[in-house]
C-alpha positions as CSV (number, residue, x, y, z in Angstrom):
1,M,5.2,5.8,12.6
2,M,6.2,4.2,16.2
3,L,8.5,1.6,14.4
4,F,10.3,4.4,12.7
5,L,10.5,7.0,15.5
6,Q,12.2,3.9,17.2
7,Q,14.7,3.3,14.9
8,L,16.1,7.2,14.9
9,S,19.0,7.9,16.5
10,R,18.7,10.2,19.6
11,K,20.0,12.7,17.4
12,S,18.3,12.4,14.5
13,L,14.7,12.6,16.7
14,Y,16.0,15.6,17.9
15,I,16.9,17.0,14.5
16,L,13.5,15.8,13.7
17,V,11.8,17.7,16.2
18,L,13.6,20.9,15.3
19,V,12.4,20.5,12.1
20,A,8.8,20.4,12.9
21,V,8.9,23.2,15.6
22,A,10.6,25.1,12.6
23,M,7.9,24.0,10.6
24,I,5.4,25.4,12.8
25,G,6.9,28.4,14.1
26,S,7.5,29.0,10.1
27,G,3.4,28.4,9.4
28,Y,2.9,30.8,12.4
29,M,4.7,33.6,11.0
30,T,3.4,33.0,7.7
31,W,-0.3,33.4,8.8
32,M,0.7,36.6,11.2
33,T,2.1,37.8,8.2
34,V,-0.7,37.4,6.2
35,Q,-3.3,38.9,8.8
36,D,-0.8,42.1,9.0
37,A,-0.7,42.7,5.6
38,G,-4.8,41.8,5.5
39,A,-5.1,44.7,7.9
40,K,-2.6,46.8,6.2
41,L,-4.6,46.6,3.2
42,S,-7.6,47.3,5.1
43,L,-6.0,50.5,6.6
44,D,-5.0,51.7,3.2
45,A,-8.0,51.3,2.0
46,Q,-9.9,53.4,4.6
47,K,-6.9,55.9,4.3
48,Q,-7.7,56.2,0.5
49,S,-11.6,56.5,1.3
50,A,-10.9,59.4,4.0
51,T,-8.2,61.4,1.7
52,E,-10.8,61.0,-1.4
53,A,-13.7,62.4,1.1
54,L,-11.5,65.1,2.3
55,N,-10.8,66.0,-1.4
56,R,-13.9,66.4,-2.3
57,V,-15.2,69.1,0.8
58,T,-13.9,72.6,-0.3
59,L,-12.9,74.3,2.7
60,A,-13.0,78.3,2.4
61,T,-9.3,79.8,2.6
62,N,-10.6,83.3,3.8
63,M,-13.0,84.6,6.3
64,E,-14.1,87.4,3.4
65,S,-15.5,84.3,0.9
66,V,-17.5,82.8,3.8
67,K,-18.8,85.9,4.7
68,G,-19.9,86.8,1.1
69,E,-21.5,83.2,0.9
70,L,-23.1,83.4,4.0
71,A,-24.9,86.4,2.9
72,A,-25.7,84.9,-0.8
73,V,-27.5,82.1,1.1
74,Q,-29.3,84.2,3.8
75,A,-30.5,86.6,0.7
76,Q,-31.5,83.8,-1.3
77,L,-33.2,82.0,1.8
78,K,-35.0,85.4,2.3
79,E,-36.3,85.7,-1.6
80,V,-37.5,82.1,-1.3
81,S,-38.8,81.5,2.0
82,F,-40.3,84.8,3.0
83,P,-42.4,87.1,0.7
84,E,-41.7,90.8,1.4
85,Q,-45.4,91.9,2.0
86,A,-47.5,89.5,3.8
87,P,-49.8,88.5,0.7
88,S,-53.2,88.6,2.4
89,V,-55.2,88.4,-1.4
90,E,-53.5,85.7,-2.0
91,L,-53.3,83.5,1.2
92,V,-57.2,83.7,1.4
93,A,-57.3,82.9,-2.6
94,M,-55.4,79.6,-1.5
95,L,-57.3,79.1,1.2
96,V,-60.6,79.1,-0.5
97,R,-59.1,76.9,-3.3
98,A,-57.7,74.6,-0.8
99,S,-61.0,74.1,0.6
100,K,-62.8,73.9,-2.4
101,E,-60.8,71.1,-3.7
102,V,-61.0,68.8,-0.7
103,G,-64.5,70.1,0.0
104,V,-64.4,71.5,3.4
105,E,-66.6,74.1,4.7
106,L,-64.3,77.3,5.2
107,G,-65.3,79.9,7.8
108,N,-64.3,82.8,10.3
109,L,-61.3,83.8,9.2
110,Q,-59.7,86.6,11.2
111,V,-56.3,88.6,11.6
112,L,-55.2,88.3,15.0
113,A,-52.3,90.5,14.7
114,V,-49.3,91.5,12.6
115,E,-46.2,91.9,15.2
116,Q,-42.7,92.2,14.8
117,E,-40.3,89.1,15.5
118,K,-36.5,89.0,15.8
119,V,-35.1,86.0,14.6
120,G,-31.1,85.6,14.7
121,T,-30.3,88.8,13.1
122,N,-33.4,89.2,10.4
123,S,-36.4,90.9,11.4
124,Y,-39.9,89.4,10.2
125,N,-43.3,90.8,10.3
126,V,-45.6,88.4,11.7
127,T,-49.4,88.2,10.3
128,R,-51.2,86.1,13.0
129,Q,-54.6,84.4,11.9
130,R,-57.0,81.7,12.8
131,L,-59.7,80.2,10.8
132,Q,-62.2,77.2,11.4
133,V,-63.2,74.4,8.8
134,R,-65.3,72.0,9.4
135,G,-65.8,68.4,7.0
136,G,-65.3,64.9,7.0
137,P,-61.8,63.9,9.0
138,T,-60.5,62.8,5.5
139,Q,-61.7,66.1,4.1
140,V,-60.1,68.3,7.1
141,A,-56.6,65.8,6.5
142,G,-56.9,66.8,3.4
143,F,-57.1,70.8,3.8
144,L,-54.1,70.9,6.4
145,S,-52.2,68.8,4.0
146,R,-52.6,71.4,1.2
147,L,-51.7,74.1,3.7
148,E,-48.3,72.2,4.2
149,K,-47.7,71.8,0.8
150,G,-49.0,75.2,-0.7
151,E,-47.2,77.9,-2.1
152,F,-46.2,79.7,1.0
153,R,-43.4,78.3,2.8
154,S,-43.3,80.7,5.6
155,L,-47.0,79.8,6.6
156,V,-46.9,77.9,9.8
157,I,-49.9,76.4,11.6
158,N,-49.3,77.5,15.2
159,N,-52.1,75.9,17.0
160,L,-55.0,73.0,15.7
161,S,-57.8,71.7,17.7
162,I,-59.9,69.3,15.8
163,A,-63.4,68.3,17.6
164,P,-66.4,66.2,15.7
165,Q,-69.6,68.3,15.6
166,G,-72.3,65.3,15.1
167,G,-71.5,63.6,11.3
168,T,-68.7,66.5,10.6
169,W,-65.2,67.3,12.1
170,E,-64.5,71.1,13.0
171,A,-61.0,72.6,13.0
172,R,-60.1,75.7,14.5
173,I,-56.4,76.7,13.1
174,D,-54.2,79.6,14.0
175,M,-51.4,80.4,11.8
176,Y,-48.5,82.7,11.1
177,L,-47.3,83.7,7.8
178,Y,-43.7,85.3,7.9
179,S,-42.8,87.8,5.5
180,T,-39.9,90.4,5.4
181,R,-41.7,93.2,5.6
C-alpha cells in the first residue's frame, strides 16, 4: 500500500484524501439521517398513540350534561351502597349466619347510637353497634372476612380489638352501618 501511495503524484494524493474525507462525511451524514428518521418514526408512533388515546376519551361539551351524569351516578351509588333504612334485623341475621358458618360464639350485640352524619352534600344515618365474638384465630379471621365481603357494603368496622382468652380469642368490634334515612 505504501508503494502505491509513493507512486501517486501530489495532486492525485490530495484528490484521494478528498475522496476519503467525502466518503467519511457521506457515511456520517447517512448515519445521522437514519438516526433522525428513527427518532421521527418514534415520535410519529407516540403522536399516533396519543391521538388514539385522546379520541377514546369523551369530553362532555356542556356543563348541564356533566351535572346530569353526576346526579345519575350519585343516585346509583346511593342505591347500591347505602340502604334506605338501617336493616337491623337483616344485619343481625347476617351476623348470626356468619358466626355459625365459621364457628365463632357471638355475644353482647349492642346498638350504641343512631346519629346523623353529613359527608359532602349527602346526609346519612349512622347506626353504631358493638359486638363480641369468641373462637380460634382462624375462626375470628373468617368471621371478619365474612363481614367485609357481606351483603352490607355500607358496613364499616371502626374499631377492632382482639385478645387471647385461654385457648380462644376474643374480638370486640365496633361497627358503623350507614343508611340514607
